[in-house]
N, C-alpha and C positions, 0 to 999 in steps of 0.2 A: 684693670688689665684683663682679668678673667671675664668680666662682663662683656668686654669688647670681643673677646674670643668667641663667647657664646653667640653674640649677635652675628658675627661673621659666619659661624658654623650654621646657624639657623637660616641666614640669608642664602647660603650655598645649597642647603637642603631644599629650600623652597624653590630656588632657581632650577634645580635639577628635577624637581617633581611638581611642576606648576599645576598640572591637571589634578593630581591627588589633593593638593591643598585647596584648589578651587572647589573640588567635589566635597571636601571636608567642610568648607565654609557654607555650602548649600545644604548639607545634610544635618538635620536637627539633632539626631542621635550622636553623630560624631562631634558636633559643636558642643553638645552637653558633656560628652566625655572629656573634651579638651578643657572646658571650663572647670570640670571637677578636678582635673589635674592641677590647674593653676589657681583655683579659688582660694586656698589657704594662703598662698603667697601674696595674692592681690589683697586679700583681707588684712593681712599683716601690714602691708604698705599703707593702705587706706587708714587703718587705725593709728599707725605711728604718725602719719601726717596730721590726722585730726587731733591727736594728743599734743603734738608740737604746736599746732595752731592755738589750742586752748591754753597752753603754757604761756605762749606769747601774749594772749589776751589778758591773762591773769597779771603778768608782769607789767603790761601797759597800764592796766587799771591801778595797780599798786604805785606805779611811778607818777602817773598823771593826776590821780585823785587822792594820792597819799593814803590808800587803803591798806589794811593788812591783807595777807593772803586769804584769810578766812572771810573777810568782808568782800574781797574780789570774787571768791567762789560763791558767796551768797548772791552777789549781783548777777553772776552767770548761771545761777541755779544748778550748780554742780551737785550731784547726789552725794550724800554723806559717805556712801560706800566707796566713792572714788577720791575723796578729798585727801586721804593720806598719801596716795600715789602722786597727786598733783602737788601737794605740799613738798614732797621730796624732790620732785622735778623742778619746781620753782626755786627751791633752796640750792640747787646745783649750779645756778647761774654764776659764771665767772664775774667777779667784780673788778 
């Protein structure tokens, strides 16, 4: 619900200030500032999606090949430093 409100608000701001936003898109410095503002949020979303995809791959390997989580992570070359995180996420699957 809040997300939709933000979308509507942003759409209205852009509609009322089209020249400003067009200029902003063409100006490299302004574009860099905008990217700096949203970079952390975008990175969070990308990392969360990547992590969820990896969890799905681990679970698929475990199911289809009857591997343990550790064997699946070996197959996917997941670094040791990340394995406890993935083991916890794989273990949270509702059965």
